[in-house]
C-alpha positions as CSV (number, residue, x, y, z in Angstrom):
1,M,-56.3,-83.5,101.7
2,K,-54.5,-79.7,102.4
3,A,-51.7,-81.3,100.2
4,K,-53.7,-82.5,97.6
5,W,-54.7,-79.0,97.1
6,M,-52.0,-77.3,96.6
7,F,-50.8,-79.6,94.5
8,S,-53.7,-79.0,92.4
9,M,-53.4,-75.2,92.3
10,L,-50.0,-75.4,91.2
11,F,-50.6,-77.5,88.4
12,G,-53.1,-75.2,87.4
13,I,-50.7,-72.2,87.8
14,C,-48.2,-73.4,85.7
15,L,-50.7,-74.9,83.1
16,T,-51.9,-70.9,82.9
17,K,-48.2,-69.8,82.4
18,I,-47.5,-72.3,79.5
19,S,-50.9,-71.7,77.8
20,L,-49.6,-67.9,77.8
21,G,-46.1,-68.2,76.8
22,Q,-44.6,-66.9,73.4
23,V,-43.5,-70.2,70.9
24,I,-40.5,-68.7,68.7
25,E,-39.7,-70.5,65.7
26,V,-35.9,-70.0,64.1
27,D,-36.4,-70.0,59.9
28,T,-33.6,-72.3,58.5
29,M,-34.2,-71.2,54.7
30,P,-31.8,-69.6,53.2
31,V,-32.7,-65.9,52.3
32,R,-31.5,-65.2,48.6
33,Q,-29.5,-62.4,47.6
34,P,-29.8,-60.5,44.1
35,N,-26.8,-61.4,41.2
36,P,-25.0,-59.1,41.3
37,V,-24.7,-56.3,38.5
38,V,-21.9,-56.9,36.3
39,R,-20.9,-53.8,34.2
40,K,-18.5,-54.5,31.0
41,E,-16.5,-52.0,30.6
42,F,-16.6,-50.0,26.9
43,T,-13.8,-47.5,25.7
44,I,-13.2,-45.4,22.9
45,G,-10.1,-43.6,22.3
46,L,-8.2,-41.3,19.9
47,D,-4.4,-42.1,18.1
48,I,-1.7,-39.0,19.7
49,F,1.3,-40.6,18.5
50,K,1.2,-41.3,14.3
51,N,1.6,-37.3,13.6
52,I,4.4,-36.5,15.8
53,P,8.1,-38.2,14.4
54,Y,7.0,-36.5,10.6
55,P,7.8,-33.4,11.9
56,L,10.5,-34.3,14.3
57,F,12.2,-35.5,11.4
58,G,11.9,-32.5,8.9
59,N,8.8,-34.0,7.6
60,N,11.5,-35.6,4.9
61,I,11.3,-39.6,5.8
62,P,13.4,-41.9,2.9
63,I,10.9,-44.9,2.0
64,P,12.9,-48.2,1.9
65,T,11.3,-49.6,-1.4
66,S,13.3,-47.3,-3.1
67,E,16.6,-44.6,-2.9
68,S,15.5,-41.4,-4.0
69,A,11.4,-41.1,-3.1
70,R,10.5,-39.4,0.2
71,L,7.0,-39.5,1.8
72,H,6.4,-36.2,3.3
73,N,2.7,-34.1,4.9
74,R,1.0,-37.3,6.4
75,G,-1.4,-37.2,8.2
76,I,-3.5,-39.7,10.5
77,A,-7.3,-39.7,12.0
78,E,-8.0,-42.9,13.9
79,I,-11.3,-43.9,16.5
80,I,-10.8,-46.7,18.2
81,L,-13.4,-48.5,19.7
82,R,-13.6,-51.3,22.4
83,K,-16.2,-53.8,23.9
84,Q,-16.2,-56.0,26.8
85,A,-17.3,-59.3,25.5
86,R,-16.7,-61.3,28.8
87,D,-13.4,-61.7,31.2
88,K,-10.5,-61.1,29.4
89,M,-11.8,-60.7,26.2
90,Y,-12.7,-57.6,24.4
91,W,-13.9,-56.7,21.0
92,V,-12.6,-54.1,18.6
93,G,-13.1,-51.9,16.3
94,L,-11.5,-49.1,14.5
95,V,-12.0,-46.4,11.7
96,G,-9.0,-44.3,10.3
97,I,-8.6,-41.7,7.5
98,S,-4.8,-40.7,5.8
99,K,-3.5,-38.6,3.7
100,V,0.1,-38.3,3.0
101,E,2.6,-36.7,0.3
102,I,5.9,-38.8,-1.6
103,S,7.9,-37.4,-3.9
104,D,10.5,-39.2,-6.1
105,P,12.8,-36.7,-8.3
106,E,14.2,-40.0,-10.0
107,G,11.5,-42.0,-11.0
108,I,8.4,-42.1,-13.5
109,E,6.4,-41.1,-10.6
110,R,7.5,-37.9,-9.7
111,R,4.8,-36.8,-7.1
112,Q,1.6,-38.9,-5.5
113,E,-1.3,-37.7,-3.8
114,I,-2.3,-40.4,-1.6
115,T,-5.5,-40.1,0.2
116,G,-7.7,-43.0,1.9
117,W,-9.7,-45.1,4.7
118,Y,-9.8,-48.0,7.2
119,G,-11.7,-49.5,9.1
120,K,-10.5,-52.8,11.6
121,G,-12.2,-54.9,13.5
122,G,-11.7,-58.2,15.8
123,A,-10.9,-59.5,18.8
124,E,-8.2,-59.1,21.9
125,W,-7.9,-61.3,25.2
126,T,-6.0,-60.6,28.5
127,V,-2.9,-62.4,29.2
128,G,-1.3,-62.1,32.1
129,Q,-2.5,-61.6,35.9
130,K,-1.2,-58.1,36.4
131,K,-4.9,-56.4,36.2
132,G,-5.1,-56.8,32.7
133,H,-2.3,-54.3,31.3
134,S,-1.3,-56.8,28.8
135,K,-3.2,-57.9,25.8
136,F,-3.1,-59.7,22.6
137,G,-5.5,-59.5,19.4
138,I,-6.0,-59.8,15.9
139,R,-8.2,-57.5,13.4
140,G,-9.4,-58.0,10.4
141,M,-9.3,-54.9,7.9
142,L,-10.7,-52.8,5.0
143,T,-9.4,-50.5,2.9
144,Y,-10.0,-48.2,0.0
145,C,-7.3,-45.9,-1.6
146,Q,-6.5,-43.0,-3.9
147,S,-3.9,-41.9,-5.5
148,I,-3.1,-39.4,-8.0
149,S,0.2,-39.2,-9.8
150,E,2.4,-36.6,-11.7
151,L,3.7,-39.1,-14.7
152,V,7.2,-37.6,-16.2
153,Y,8.9,-39.8,-18.8
154,E,11.9,-37.7,-19.8
155,G,12.2,-37.6,-24.4
156,P,16.2,-36.2,-24.3
157,A,14.5,-35.2,-28.3
158,F,11.5,-34.0,-27.9
159,G,11.5,-32.9,-24.3
160,D,10.0,-34.8,-21.3
161,Y,6.6,-35.9,-21.6
162,R,4.4,-35.3,-18.3
163,S,0.8,-36.5,-17.4
164,T,-1.7,-37.2,-14.3
165,R,-3.0,-40.5,-13.8
166,V,-5.9,-41.1,-10.6
167,V,-5.9,-44.8,-9.5
168,N,-8.7,-46.2,-7.0
169,N,-7.6,-49.2,-4.8
170,F,-9.2,-51.2,-2.7
171,G,-8.1,-54.4,-0.1
172,I,-8.4,-56.4,2.6
173,G,-6.6,-57.6,5.2
174,F,-5.6,-58.8,8.7
175,E,-2.9,-57.4,11.5
176,P,-1.8,-59.5,14.8
177,Y,-1.1,-56.8,17.8
178,Y,0.0,-56.7,21.0
179,A,-1.4,-53.6,23.5
180,F,0.3,-52.9,26.6
181,D,-2.2,-50.8,29.1
182,F,-1.1,-48.0,31.0
183,F,-3.8,-46.9,34.0
184,L,-4.2,-43.5,34.9
185,G,-6.7,-43.2,36.7
186,P,-10.0,-44.8,37.4
187,S,-11.5,-43.4,33.7
188,W,-8.2,-42.8,31.6
189,V,-5.9,-45.6,30.0
190,L,-2.4,-44.8,28.3
191,R,-2.5,-47.7,25.8
192,W,0.5,-48.6,23.7
193,E,0.5,-50.9,20.5
194,T,2.9,-53.0,18.1
195,R,1.1,-54.1,14.9
196,W,2.1,-56.1,11.8
197,S,0.3,-55.5,9.0
198,H,-0.7,-57.6,6.2
199,H,-2.4,-56.5,3.4
200,Q,-3.4,-57.3,0.1
201,R,-5.0,-54.8,-2.8
202,V,-7.6,-56.8,-4.7
203,V,-8.7,-53.4,-7.5
204,G,-6.6,-51.3,-8.5
205,K,-3.2,-51.2,-10.9
206,S,-0.9,-48.5,-9.2
207,F,1.8,-48.8,-6.8
208,T,2.1,-46.9,-3.3
209,P,4.7,-46.8,-1.0
210,Y,1.9,-45.9,1.6
211,Y,-0.6,-47.3,1.7
212,P,-3.2,-46.2,4.2
213,G,-3.9,-48.4,7.1
214,A,-1.0,-50.3,6.6
215,G,2.1,-48.0,6.2
216,V,4.7,-47.9,4.2
217,S,4.9,-51.0,2.1
218,F,7.0,-54.2,2.7
219,G,6.6,-56.3,0.2
220,Y,5.3,-57.9,-3.2
221,Y,3.3,-55.3,-5.8
222,N,0.0,-56.2,-4.5
223,F,0.9,-58.1,-0.8
224,V,2.0,-55.5,1.9
225,V,3.7,-56.5,4.7
226,S,4.2,-53.9,7.4
227,G,4.7,-52.7,10.9
228,G,4.4,-50.4,13.4
229,T,3.8,-49.0,17.1
230,T,2.1,-46.7,18.5
231,L,0.4,-44.4,21.3
232,Q,-3.3,-43.9,21.8
233,L,-5.3,-42.3,24.9
234,H,-9.1,-43.7,25.8
235,Y,-11.9,-42.6,28.0
236,R,-13.8,-45.8,30.6
237,F,-17.1,-46.3,30.8
238,R,-18.5,-48.4,33.4
239,P,-14.7,-48.9,34.7
240,E,-14.9,-52.4,36.3
241,R,-11.2,-51.0,38.4
């Protein structure tokens, strides 16, 4: 009888401990992490090289299309915009204005004043794996050029005939290019760019040895093929690196 009473008491104590115990549940559902914010890069740049060579060479540069023609007082201002579209791909835009003077003492057009603006737009792609330094791209272009020419027709008998001609030119074209970026810190990029322009004059009859946006003419009367290389300084907004 005593043994039965002790067994009943122990059984009751066990039930009391079980009823007062804590139940710990383990949540096996995965915790969803917020998606990372993608900060797409945007840069704005200026050309810092195209105006340098001419003063260094005495502001008197030969033009390949004529033995006696020389280029003087060239001034260029360019603003470049780049916006990252996706990984390794950027939209690019460029707006520029230029002014130049050309003299040719042995030609009919003794002096030309050329003023023009141009806009370019396209895309570029990162190539290679070295932090995106190398890029290939292609841009289309729209151009406007006004040339004011002083014409001299030599007349041994009655003297020279002189006149002034003003012509407005419009053109279209495209240019593939290669660029290499030197990162100067988290916010600054020095870009070396080499282009090869192809330009067609569609309005205007005056030949200009230098065409704004394309450069010194190599090609036919209305079709300009010209290459060039330059340096640009870009500021990076929302840099990823």
